[in-house]
N, C-alpha and C positions, 0 to 999 in steps of 0.2 A: 768383423767388418771394420772396426776402428784400426786394427793393425794393418788391414789392407789399405785404408786411406792414408795412414801414416807412411807406409811404404811408397804409395803413390806420390805423396807430398815430397818425400826425400828425392824421388826420381825426377820430378818436374823442377824442383828447386835447384838440384845439383847438376842435372843434365837437361837444361831447358831446350825442348824441341817439340815439334808437332808429333813426332814419333813417340816421345816419352808420354805425352798426353794420351795418344791413341792406345798405347800399350796398357795404360792403367784406366782406360775409359769404362765407365759403367753408367747405366741408365737408372739412377736411384736418387730421386729428389729428396726423399725423406732423410736418408743418411747424409746427404749434402747439407741439409739444414741442421741436423744433429751436430755435424762437425763444426759448422759455423757457431752454433750455440755453445759448444765446449770451449771454443776460442773466446767467446764473449764472457763466459764464466771465469776463465783464467785471467782475462783482462780486468774483470771486476775485482778479483782477489788481489791482483797486482796494484790496482788503483787504491784499494783499502790499505795495503801495506805502505804505499808511498804517499798516502793522504797527508801526513804531517809535513812532508817536504813540499807538496803542492800548495797546502794552505799557507805555508811560510812564504812561498814565492808569490802567491796571490796577494797576500798582505803587503809585501814589499812593493809590488807593482802598483797597487792602489795608493799606497802612501806616497810613492813617487809622483803619481798623477794628481796628488793633492785632494784625494777623495776624503770627505769627512769621516771621523772614526765610527759614527753610528752606521754609516752606509757601508763601511768596510766590514763591520761585524755582521751586517745583514747579508752581504755577499758571501761571506765565509759560511754563514748558517745555511745558505742555499746549496752548499755542497752536498747536503743530505746524508741520510743513513746509508752506509755501504751495502747493507743487505738489500734495502729497497733499490739501490742503484744497480745491483747485480740482476735482480728480477726485471727491472725496467730495461736493462741491457739485453736480457734474453728475448723479451717480446720485441724490442726495437730491432734486434738482429734478425729475427724471423721475418718481420714485416719489411725491413730495409733490404734484406737479401732477396726476398721474393720480388720486390719492386725493381731492384737493380738488375737481377738476373732476367726478369721478365722483359725489361726494356732492351737489354742486350739481345735477348732471343728474338724480340720483334724486329730489331734492326737486322739481325741475321737473316730472318725470313724475308724481310724486304729486299735484301741483296741476293736472294735466291738460295739461302741455306736450307738444308734438308735434315739437319740433326734434330734430336728431340730435346725438350726442355730439361729433362732429367739428366741427359748426357752433358749438356752445357753447364748446368748447375754443379754437377759432380766435378767437372774439370776446373771450374772457377774456384770451387771451395778447396780444392787440393792445395792451392797456393795462397789464396786470400786469407784463409783462416790462420795458418802459421805466420804469414807476414803481418797480420793484425797483432798477434802476440809479440812478434819481434819489434814492431813499431812502438808498442806500449813500453817495452823494456828500454829501448834506446832513447825514448823521449825524456827519460829522467837523467840521462847522462849529461853532465855539464859540458858546455863548449861544443863538443863534437856531435851531440845528440841531433841537432837540426840538420847537420850534414848527412848523418846516417839515415835520418828520416827521408830526406830528399832522395838519397840513393835507393832506399827500399821502395819509395813511391815510383821512381822511374823503372825499377825492375818489375814492379807490379804491372805497369802499363805494358811492358814487353811480354810478360807472361799472359796477360789478357789477350793480347794479339795472337799468341800461339794457341791459347785455349779456344778462341773463337774459330780458328781454322779447324781444330780437331772436333769441337763440339757441334759446330754447325756445318761441317763438311764444305768449307768455303776455300777458294784459292787465296793465296797470300795477299794479293792486291785488294780484294774486297774486304778481307779481314782487317787490313791496314786502314781502309776508309772508316770502318766501324770504330777501330781503336782511336783514330783521330777525332771522330765525332764525340766519343766518350770523353776524351781528354779536354776538348774545347768546352764541353758542358761542365765538366768538373772545375776547370779554371774559372769559368764565368760564375759558378756557384760560390767558389772561394772568394772571388773579388766582391761579390754582393755581400757575402757574410762579413768579410773584413770591413767593407764600407759601412755596413749597418752598425757593426761594433764600434767603429770610430765615431760615428754620429752619436750613438748612445753615450759613449765616453765623453764626447765634447759637451753634450747637453748636461750630463751629470756634473762636469767640471764647472759649467756656467751657473748651475743651480745655486741659489743662496743657501 
């Protein structure tokens, strides 16, 4: 089954089209989750390997912001044990995937889609899992990493649009509406997250 999913991933990533998704479509929620979990474990291993680099970047960033040394050490200590992080990532991936896929499925049904939840989840996992690993890899590349991350994110939105058409049996226009809704929600979430992080950093900088 893993080989079948890998073949499907290669197909939809290299030949992105509704036809590619439909050709490799399966109604199998369990293996969609397993595929997502495998990607999460790989990302956890990559995070453990790159931990020294990330700790150094975090330390330099906090020092630039004028954060006190004891607060810096506390922030670094919060990075946690990599084994615990991997297991937390597994459970987070399962719960997060079900929530996100479920939300997309409900939107698809609201727009008249007739596909099953398992079909949609399978199609989404075919590209989201390998893209998640790719994003983890490029995120540690200096200078061009952010540009590559942006490119992968945009590509992910396009593949989501195609997967919705295939998994929910929707016409392109309705699938586009759903993709736009998802994009707007994601951007709002990122803005709120960045804003809260900025406020916390400002408060920390003003603290005696």
